[in-house]
Structures are given as structure tokens and as C-alpha cells.
C-alpha positions in Angstrom: 3.1 17.7 -7.1 1.8 20.8 -8.7 -1.1 21.0 -11.2 1.5 22.0 -13.8 2.9 18.5 -13.6 -0.3 16.8 -14.8 -3.3 17.6 -17.0 -5.9 15.3 -15.5 -6.6 13.5 -12.3 -8.3 10.2 -11.2 -9.4 9.8 -7.5 -9.6 6.0 -6.8 -9.3 6.4 -3.0 -11.5 3.9 -1.1 -11.8 1.5 -4.1 -10.3 -2.0 -4.2 -8.9 -4.2 -6.8 -9.9 -4.3 -9.7 -11.8 -1.0 -9.6 -8.8 1.4 -9.6 -7.2 -0.1 -12.7 -10.6 -0.4 -14.4 -11.2 3.3 -13.8 -7.6 4.1 -14.9 -8.2 2.2 -18.1 -11.2 4.3 -18.9 -9.8 7.7 -17.7 -6.5 7.4 -19.6 -8.5 7.4 -22.8 -9.6 11.0 -22.0 -6.0 12.1 -21.8 -4.1 13.1 -25.0 -0.9 11.1 -25.8 2.0 12.7 -24.0 -0.1 14.3 -21.3 0.1 13.2 -17.7 -2.6 11.7 -15.5 -2.4 11.8 -11.7 -3.9 8.9 -9.9 -4.6 8.8 -6.2 -5.5 5.4 -4.6 -5.6 3.8 -1.2 -5.5 0.1 -2.3 -2.0 -1.3 -1.8 -2.5 -3.7 -4.7 -2.2 -0.6 -7.0 1.6 -0.6 -6.3 1.7 -3.8 -8.3 -1.2 -3.3 -10.7 -0.6 0.2 -12.0 3.1 -0.4 -13.0 2.0 -3.5 -14.8 -0.9 -1.7 -16.5 1.6 1.0 -17.8 4.1 -1.6 -19.0 1.5 -3.7 -20.7 -0.3 -0.8 -22.5 2.8 1.3 -23.3 2.3 4.2 -20.9 5.1 5.8 -18.9 5.0 5.6 -15.1 6.6 8.9 -14.4 6.5 8.6 -10.6 5.1 6.5 -7.9 5.0 7.6 -4.2 3.3 6.7 -1.0 2.0 9.6 1.0 0.6 8.3 4.3 -2.1 5.8 3.5 -2.3 7.0 -0.1 -0.5 6.0 -3.2 0.1 8.7 -5.9 1.1 7.9 -9.5 1.9 10.2 -12.4 1.3 8.4 -15.7 2.2 9.8 -19.1 -0.1 8.4 -21.8 1.7 6.6 -24.6 0.8 6.7 -28.3 
């Protein structure tokens, strides 16, 4: 993923549920609607929690990938 694909980043590596989603909830507010936030996490529960977060709050989960022991998400902020 290149920097051109996202406008902001959240590093939640080393944090465990519920911290990654709590930080995501705060960080997504700093991103303008339509912009993309890249999230990096190591907690496997984010594979369940982040898609639900996006669905519940109307954000688009652009991509979700596992890279070694990290999980990387691109989230487009909804209106």
C-alpha cells in the first residue's frame, strides 16, 4: 500500500481488545468524509471488530489483509 492510497494512519500494534477499536473510533473523526485511514494492528480480534465497526458506523472497509503477524485495514470514512 502506498501513501497515495490513504490520507491518515493509526498504529494499534501491540494493543489488545478493546483498545484498537477505541483508538479507531477517535482517529476516524480526524479524517474528512471520503478520505482513507490505514490501520495497523496485531490483535487477531480486529479481524472481527473492525469490519463490524465499519458496518455499524457507516464506514467503508476498502481492504483487509494479514501481513505476517500484522493486520492492515484501509477504511474510507463515511458521511
